[in-house]
Each structure stands twice: as structure tokens, then as C-alpha cells.
ROSE-964171 format. One record per residue: x negated, y negated, z of N, C-alpha, C in turn; residue in one letter. Coordinates in steps of 0.2 Angstrom, whole numbers, plus 5000, padded with zeros to 4 digits. Each point is the difference from the previous one (the first is absolute). Example, Ala and Ser with C-alpha at 12.3 -4.5 7.8 and 13.67 -1.06 7.14 Angstrom:
BEGIN
493450285039500449945000499649945000A/500249954996499649945001500449955003S/
! end
This chain:
BEGIN
443947174760500450034996500050085002X/499350035000499950075001500250025005X/499949965007500350035006500750015000X/500449954997500950034999500050044995X/499650024994500250054997499850075003X/499550005005499850065003500550025005X/500349965003500550005005500650024997X/500249984995500650024997500050074998X/499450044997499850064998500150045007X/499749995005500150035007500750025001X/500449944999500850005002500250054996X/499950004994500350044995499850085002X/499450015001499850075003500350015007X/500149965003500250025008500850015000X/500349964996500849995001500350064997X/499950064996500250054999500050055007X/499450005002499850035007500649985004X/500149945001500449975006500750024999X/500250004993500650014998500250095001X/499550044999500050075000500250015007X/499749975006500050015007500749995002X/500449944997500749985002500550054997X/500050054996500550034996500350055005X/500649994999500550055005500650044995X/499950065003500450044993500849995003X/500350014994500949985001500250055007X/500449985004500350045005500650034999X/499950075001500650054999500450005007X/500649994999500450005007500050075003X/500150044996500150075003499450025003X/499449984995499450035004499849965005X/500149935000500049965006500250035006X/500750025000500350035005499750055003X/499750044995499850075002499250005002X/499849954999499249995000499749995006X/500350015006499750005007500349925002X/500549964997500149945003500450015006X/499949955005500350025007500749995000X/500249964995500749974999500450044994X/500650025001500350034996500649974997X/500049974994500749954998500550044996X/500549995001500550034997500049994993X/500250044996500049994992500750004999X/500249974994500649984998500250024993X/500550054999500150014993500249944995X/499950004995500049954995500949985000X/500450065000500549994999500549985006X/499950025005500449985006499749955005X/499450005000499649965004500250015009X/500150065000500150035007499450045004X/499749995005499450035003500250074999X/499550034999500150084999499650045006X/499749965004499650035005500049965006X/500050025006499949955006499350025002X/499649945001499450005002499950025007X/499550025001499850025008499949945004X/500050005007499949955004499249985001X/499749955001499350005002499850055004X/499450014999499750055005499749975007X/500049945000499849975005500649985004X/500750024999500649985004500050075005X/500049995006500050065005500750034998X/500549974998500650035000500150034993X/499649994995500150044993499550055001X/500050045003499750075000500350054993X/499650034998500450054995500750045002X/499950015007500750035003500549954999X/499849945002500649955000500249984994X/499649994994500150004994500550054997X/499950065002500550064998500649995003X/500149975006500649995004500449954997X/499749954997500249954997500450014993X/499550054997500350034993500650035001X/500150035004500550065003500749955002X/499849965006500649975001500349944998X/499549974995500249934997499850014992X/500350054996499750024993500449944996X/499649964996500349964995500349945003X/499949995006500549945003499549945000X/499349995001499649955002499350024996X/499749954998499150014997499649955005X/499550015000499449985003499549964995X/500049944999499549974994499449955005X/499550004997499549965002500149934998X/499949975004500149914999499449954998X/499450055000499349964998499550035004X/499949995006499550035004500150085001X/499550035001500050085000500650025005X/499949965006500450035005500749965001X/500249964996500549955000500650034996X/500450045004500650034995500749975003X/500550014995500649985001500550054998X/500650015003500550044997500649974997X/500150024995500549974995500450064998X/500749994998500450054998500050014993X/500150064998499950024993500649974996X/499849984993500349974996500750054998X/500549965001500750044999500250014992X/500350054999500250024992500650005000X/500349974994500650004998500550065003X/500649995003500550045001499750055006X/499549975004499750055005500349975007X/500150055004500349985007499750065006X/500049975005499850045006500550075000X/499750055002500550065001500449985006X/500750034999500349985008500450085000X/500150015007500450055003500750004997X/500250074998500750014996500450025006X/500649985001500550025005500550034997X/500150075001500650024997500849975001X/500350004996500849965002500250055004X/500549965004500350045006500550054996X/500250065003500550044999500649975000X/500450014995500749985000500550055003X/499850065001500450055003500549985007X/500650004999500449985006499850045007X/499849975006500050035005500650035005X/500050065000500750035002499950015008X/500049945003499950015008500649955002X/500450035003500749975004499849965005X/500449955002499949965007500050045006X/500550064999500050045006500450064998X/500150055004500450064998500849994999X/500350014995500650004999500350075001X/500849985004500350065002500649975001X/500450055002500850005001500149945002X/500549954998500249945004499549944997X/499450014997499749954997500349964995X/499949944999500349964995499649954997X/500149984994499649944996499850034993X/499549954998499750014993499750064999X/499650025006499550064999500450074999X/500649995004500550064999500249994993X/500249954998500450004993499550024996X/499249995000499550034995500050075000X/500050025006500050095001500650034997X/500649965000500650034998499950004992X/499849944997500049994993499450064997X/499550015003499550044998500350075001X/500450025005500350075001500550024995X/500349944999500650004994499750014993X/499449974999499650024994499950064999X/499750035006499750075000500650055000X/500649995002500550044999500350045006X/499749965005500050035008500749975002X/500249934999500549955004500549984995X/500650025001500549994996500549945003X/499749975006500549945003499949944998X/500349955002499949935000499349975001X/499749964996499349975002500149945004X/500250015006500349945005499649985005X/499350045001499649985006500150025006X/500550055001500250035006499850065001X/499650025003499850075002500450035004X/500650044996500450045002499850085000X/500550055002499950074999499950024993X/500349964995499950034993499349984999X/499749955001499249984999499650045004X/500250025005499650055005500050074996X/500450024998500250074996499650004994X/500049934997499750004993499150015002X/499949965005499350015002499750065002X/500450035004499850075002500050054994X/500450004995500050044993499349984997X/499849944999499449974997499550025005X/500050005005499450025004499950085000X/500650035000499950094999499750014993X/500249964995499750024993499449994999X/499749955004499349984999499650025005X/500150045005499650035005499949965006X/500449945001499949965006500350025005X/499949975006500350035007500749974998X/500550055002500749984998500349985007X/500049935000500449975007500549944999X/500049994992500549954999499749935000X/499449995003499749945001499549984995X/500049934997499649984995499349975003X/499550035002499449985002499550004994X/499349985003499649984994499950054995X/500050085003499950054995500550004995X/500750005002500650004996500049944996X/499849945002500049954996499550004994X/499650025002499450024995500250044994X/500350065002500250044996500549984995X/500549965003500549964996499749954995X/499549975002499749964995499750034994X/499850075002499650034993500450044997X/500650035004500450054997500249994993X/500050064996500249994993500550054998X/500850005001500350065001500050044993X/499950065000500150044993500550055000X/500350015005500650045001500449985007X/500750024998500549965005499850055006X/500249975006500050045006500550065001X/499950035003500450075000500749975003X/500650034997500649995002500250025006X/500549975004500150025006500550074998X/499950055004500450064998500750005003X/500450024995500650015002500350045006X/500349975004500150055006500450074999X/499750065002500350064999500850005003X/500350054997500650005004499950055005X/500449995005499950055006500650055000X/500050055004500650055000500549965003X/500650004995500749985003500450025005X/500049985005500350045007500750004998X/500450045002500750025000500349945003X/500549974996500449965004500750004995X/500549995004500750004997500249934997X/500550014996500249924997500449965005X/500050035006500349955006499449985004X/499450014998499449995004499949925000X/500149965006499849945001499649995006X/499249994998499649995007500049925000X/500149985007500049935002499749985006X/499849945002499749995007500450035005X/499650025005500350045005500050085000X/499950024992499950075000499450035002X/500050085001499450035000500150084999X/499350024998500050074999499650014994X/500050074997499650024996500049964993X/500649974998500249974994499749935000X/500049975006499749945000499350005001X/499750055002499150014999499950024995X/500350034995499950024993500149934996X/500349965001500149944997499449955001X/499949995007499549965002499350034997X/499850065000499450034997500049974993X/500650004996500149994993499749924999X/500449975005499949935000499349975001X/499650045004499349995003499650024993X/500250054996499650024993500149964997X/500549964999500149954994499849925003X/499850005006499749945003500449955002X/500750025001500549965003500050005007X/499750055003499949995008499350035001X/499749985006499350025002500150035007X/499650045001500050035006500150085000X/500450035004500250075001500750005001X/500350054996500750025001500250025007X/500649975002500350015008500650045000X/500350014994500750035001500549955001X/499849935003500549965002500149954995X/500749984998500149944995500049945005X/499649974999499949935004500049944996X/500049945002500049944996499550004995X/499350025002499550004995500150054993X/500450075003500150034995500549964994X/500549975003500549974997499849954995X/499549975003499649944996499750044994X/499750065001499650024994500650034995X/500550035003500550034995500449944996X/500049945003500249944996499649984994X/499350015002499449984995500150054994X/500150065002500050054995500750004995X/500549985004500549994995500149954995X/499549955003500149934996499650014993X/499550065001499750014994500250074996X/500550045003500150054997500850014999X/500449975003500650015000500549944997X/500650015000500449934998500349965007X/499850015005500249975006499550015007X/500049965004499650015006500349995006X/500150055004500450005005499850025006X/499450044999499750035006500250075002X/500650024997500350065001499750054994X/499850065002499750054995500650054999X/500449994995500450044997499850044995X/500450054997499850044994499749974995X/500249934997499649974994499349985003X/499949985006499449975002499550065000X/500350065004499650065001499850024994X/500450014994499950034994499349974997X/500149925000499549964997499450015005X/500050005006499550005005499550064998X/500450064999499550074998500050004993X/500149954996499850024993499449974998X/499750044995499349994998499949934996X/500649964999499949944998500049955004X/500150025007500049945005499449965000X/500149945001499649934999499650005007X/499349995000499750005006500049925003X/499950005005500049935003499349974999X/500049934999499349975000499749985008X/500550005005499850005007500750025004X/499750025007500550045004500649955002X/500650015002500449965003500250025006X/499750055003500350045007499250035003X/500150015007499650025003500250065004X/499850065001500350055004499550055003X/500150025006499750055002499149995002X/499949945001499349995001500049935006X/499450005004500249945004499349954999X/500149954999499449944998499849975006X/499549985001499649975004499349964998X/499849955004499349974998499450064998X/499949984994499550054998500350064994X/500650015000500350044996499750004993X/499950064997499750004993500550014995X/500650015001500550004995500049934996X/499749994995500149944997500749974997X/500450054997500549994997500649995004X/500050045007500549995005499849925003X/499550005002499849935004500149944995X/500050004994500149944995500849995000X/500350065000500850005000500149965006X/499850035006500149975007499949925000X/499349994997499949935000500549954996X/500250024994500549974995500749995004X/500250055004500750005003499949945005X/499550015003499849945006500049934998X/499750014994499849934997500749974997X/500450044998500749994998500449975006X/500050025005500349995005499849945004X/499449994998499749945003499650005007X/499650075001499650025005499350004998X/499950014993499350024999499849934995X/499549985001499749944995499350004997X/499850075001499450024998499950024992X/499550044997500150034995500250065000X/500450034994500250065000499550044997X/499650035004499450044998499950075002X/500550035003500150065003499450015005X/499749955004499650015006500449995006X/500150045004500350005007499549965004X/500049945001499549965004500549985006X/499649945003500349975007500649964997X/500049974995500549954997500750054999X/499950054997500650054999500250025007X/499550025004500350025007500549945003X/499749935000500449955003500750004996X/500050004994500750004996500450055002X/499750075001500650045002500249995007X/499549985005500349995007500549944999X/499949964997500649944999500650034998X/499950044994500750034998500350055005X/499550035003500450055005500449965006X/499649945002500349975006500749964996X/500049984995500649974998500550054998X/499950074999500550044998500050055007X/499849985006500150045006499850074999X/499350004998499650065000499450005004X/499850045003499450005004499449974996X/499849955003499549954996499350045001X/499950044997499350045001499550004994X/500349974994499550004994500050054996X/500350065003500050074996500750014997X/500050014993500550014996500250074999X/500550035004500350065001500650014995X/500350055003500750004997500549975001X/500149965006500449965002500049924997X/499349994999499949934998500050004991X/499850074998500150004993500850004999X/500550035003500650014999500449935000X/499849965006500149934999499849954996X/499450024996499749964996500450004993X/500250064998500450024995500749995001X/500349975006500749995000500449954997X/500649994998500349964998500149945006X/499950025006500149965006499349975003X/499650014996499349975003500049935001X/499649985006500049925002499449984997X/500149954996499449974997499749945005X/499449984999499749955004500549935001X/500249984994500349935001500850015003X/500350074999500750015003499950015007X/499450035002499950015007500049935005X/499649954995499849945003500749965001X/500450014995500749975000500550025005X/500050075000500550025007499750005007X/499349985000499849995006500349955005X/500349954996500349945004500850005000X/500250054995500850005000500250075003X/500449995005500450055003500450044996X/500150064998500350034996500750005002X/500550014997500850015003500250064997X/500450035004500350074998500650004998X/500150034993500649984996500550075001X/500649995004500450055001500150054994X/499950065001500250054994500750015000X/500349984994500750014997500250064999X/500550035001500250074998500549994994X/499950024994500449994995500750035001X/500549974998500750035000500150054994X/500150075001500150044994500649984996X/499950014994500549974995500550084998X/500649995002500450064999500050014992X/500050074998500050034993500649964996X/500549995002500649984997500049934998X/499449965001500049944997499449994995X/499750054998499550014995500449984994X/499649954996500249984993499750024995X/500450044995499650034994499749954996X/499450014997499649964996499750044993X/500049984995499950024994499349974996X/499750044995499449974998500249934997X/499549954999500149944998500049994992X/500449964996499950014993499349974997X/499950024995499449984997499350025003X/500150065003499350025003499849955006X/500449975002499849965006500150025006X/499649995005500050025007500649975004X/500450045003500649985004499749985007X/500249965004499850005006500450035005X/499650055004500250065004499949975007X/500650015004499950005008500450045004X/499950005007500450045003500749994999X/500350065001500750004999500350034994X/499450004994500250034993499950075000X/500350034994499950065000500150014992X/499750054996500050024994499350024997X/500050014993499550034997499349965000X/500049935000499649955001499650015007X/500550015004499750015008499650075000X/500350054997499750075001499349994996X/500049974994499250004996499549965005X/500349945002499649975006499750045005X/500550035003499750055006499650064997X/500150034995499550054997499349974998X/499949934998499449974998499750005007X/500449965005499649995007499950075003X/500350045000499850075002499450034996X/499949984994499550034996499349975003X/500149945002499449965001499950005008X/500450045004499950015006500249965006X/500649954996500249945006500650035002X/500550054997500650035002500050075002X/500250025006500050075002500750035000X/500549964999500750024999500150044995X/500650024997500350034995500349954997X/499849994992500149954995500850024999X/500549985003500750015000500449954996X/499749944998500249944997500449965005X/499950005006500349965005499549955003X/500149935000499549975002500149975008X/499750055004500149985007499449975004X/500050015007499449995004499450024997X/499950074999499450034999499849974993X/500450004995499949974994499749925000X/500349975004499849935002499249975003X/500050075004499450005004499350014995X/500250054995499550024996499749954995X/500649964998499949944995499749955004X/500149985006499649965004499250025000X/500050075002499250015000499750004993X/500350004995499850004993499849934998X/500549965002499849924999499549975004X/500050035006499549985004499250014998X/499950064998499450034997499949964994X/500449994995499949964993500049935000X/500049975006500149935000500649964997X/500750045002500649984997500349975005X/500649955000500349995006500450065002X/499850005007500350065004500749985003X/500550024996500649995002500550064999X/499750064998500450055000500550014993X/499949944997500549994994499550024994X/500350054995499650034995500349954993X/499649945000500149954994499750034994X/500049964994499650024995499350005001X/499749965004499250005001499750075003X/500550025005499950065005500150064995X/500550004996500150064996499550004994X/499849944997499550014995499350035003X/500049985005499250025004500050075002X/500750025002500150075001500050054995X/500449984995500050054995499650004995X/499649934998499649994994499350015003X/499849985007499450015002499549934999X/499550005004499649934999499550024997X/499750054998499550024996500150044994X/499650004995500250044994499750075002X/500350054998499850075001499250014999X/499750025004499250024998499649955000X/500349945004499549955001499550005005X/
! end
């Protein structure tokens, strides 16, 4: 029993010593991480459980040098963390825990601009047609430069409006809508109305008598003064020649239609008075060409445009009326000259112009039609004079109606008709009230010009047109 008791006592004495050698102090995580441990573990805050530090790579990994670790921290911050899996050098890479409502940043692309691009599909100019022209007209109309119809047809009125716009906004004034003009149209905001067209100033009225009648075939100083005034008002283009030709007659008719009560192409006292007046209306485009020669490359745009339009109306020109005298215009001029028996050189001089504005001009279609038909000569009949003793007296019709007047009549109605024909340049005889051959020929000329039945009989339609006029005064 004593040996057992002695062993027990020895055990009690030795046991405290053994237990004191096995004691280990509690481990402080922060202290352990900073006390020379070779492994750095991430610490997790209690609230979020998100790692707050990325551990450095093992020192025995040749790629995980301090520089490499720094690069990883800069190039991939917060994206992945490396944690040990047990062995000192056994590491694995895992993604960090995602937090609520977190997402990877993405590049932000600004929304595309909604401003319209003001780039036309091509340059718009005189003769162009289509929706782009219509849009340009609509914009010019909104800005106050265009007063015409928005019809998609780039005519002279549209060109004039484009030039006015270009001049006001400091662009090249060529009447063409290119990229610069289109861009300015898109951004323009009109704050003031464009400058109004200046009213033509009156010119010194030349002396002429109450019986002055300038007509086709006349020449001289008065004709030259009249042509100069027509040029200044835009009815003629070119240089005054002092010769009253077909082009001058066309210009006089155009002026009369806008400024007098009738249009016969004869510049009598009433026409001349209106012509030299300060209230004379200007033309939007010329109606005649005088005193210049046109050929390929000519720079007179308005004259070339009028030439092209006349040739187009006659069926010789099929191109665009753009004022550019090119090879197509030259070919059209030559065809016109051949059909009208003029030297076919493609040069538009006085002879070609006079024929172009003549009432006897040959169109392309009529030239083809007559090429296969041999014309017959109609014998000229000499009218038999009517003796004075068979004239029949005529009186005014009742109820202000027009009586039908014809050759062989005499009286006050005939005298009034003769005076009206004389005022308008058709009758050169004496208004004596006798309806003779001269009066009949004057009536026929009047009827022919005004599209009436040419029979020399002054019926109600002829007298109404003669005495009342086709156009209201001042139109």
C-alpha cells in the first residue's frame, strides 16, 4: 500500500509542473498577424463580412515579387483576393463577396445628337426639282425671302430668293444651294425682314408728241431711249440698239401687260407715259434680248436663260434652263438655225435673235411636218374697191350693246372704233367714220394679235376687247 501512496503523491507533485509547461496564452488575431507570421489573413469586419485587405503573395512564388504585388494592386483593385487553402504555399484565387446593389462599373456612352444634319444630296440650282427644293423654298418663305409657291421647282423666283439670303448672311452670291448655304439655312433665325426691292427711279421723260407711236421696224433716238428704259426695268437684256425689232416688241408687250390696259406691242403715248413713270412695275425676268451676241461660254446668265427657255418652248432644247451656254445649248441653236434658214454656226447674233422672237418662227415640230409637205402658193387677190355711194349708215345699238360693224358702213360707231384702233397703233388713216379697206385691215391685225376670228368684221367680241381692254388698268 505504501508504494502506491508514494506514487500518488509523486504524481500530484509532478502534474502541476506538466500542466504549467502546456499552457498557451490566448491568441490575438491582430497581434498574430503583425507578430512576424509569414501568412497574412484578411480580417473581416463584423457588420459586412467583406475583406478589408488583400494579402501579399507567398515569397517563394517567383512571380509574386513586391513589384508584381504592387502591379496587381493597381491593375486589379478589389476584383479578386488570394487565400491560403491549408499548406503554406498552396493558394487559390476567389472572387470577393458581392454586396447588395453593387455592380461592375461600365463605360457611359453619351446619347447621339438629335440636331438635323444640313447636308443636301447635291447642289440645288436653277432647274432643279424635288423635295429638297421644296424644303429650301419652305425655309426661305419662313425667313421672308421667298413669296412664291412651295412647288419643288427651282425657278428664277427661287434663285432670286437664294441670292438675297446669301447676300444677307455673307455667303457667296451665286443663287445655288450648296453645303454652305444649306447649313446656314438650317441654322438661320430671321430677326428682321430682308431689304425690300428698291422702286425704280423715274428717268428723264424724253419729248414725244401725242401722235408718237413706236412700233416694230422703227429706229432712232426715241427707240433707243425706250430700249434703255426697258433694260433698266428688266424687260429687255443687252444693249440698246436704236432698232425696234421683234425682241423689243416682245419686251413692250410684256411691259404693257403689267402697266397698261392693253398689250399690242406698239409704244404709243399712254405706253410711253407709263414707261417713264416712277410707278412703272419692274419685270421678274426679261422678255427680249438686244444688242449682244451669245455663244458657248457666254456669261450673261439672264440672256442665256431666256434663250434656252425660248428654244425649249420651240422644241429644240431639252436640257435644264440654267443660264449655262454649253454644248447642249449650242446644238439646240444650230438645229433652230437650220430649220429657220440661218447659218448654223451655233452663235446667236442679231439675225438669230430677231427670228427667235418673230411670230413666224419655225418650231421643231412644224419644221418636221413641213419637211414632207410641199407648200402650195396661194394667189394674192386684189380687193375690189367699194364705191363711196354704197356706204350704209350705222347708228349705236340700243341698251349699250355693241353693233356689228363691217366694211361698207359709216357713222359715229365706226369713227369711235377707228379712233380706238389708231390709239393702239393699228390704224394709221384718218378717223372719218367710213369703214373701208384700211379700216378692215386694221381690224384684222387687231383680231389676229388678240386671238379673235380674223374676218375684218368688228363684232361684239372684237369691239369689247378693243374698247374695254383685256387687262385691268395697272395690272
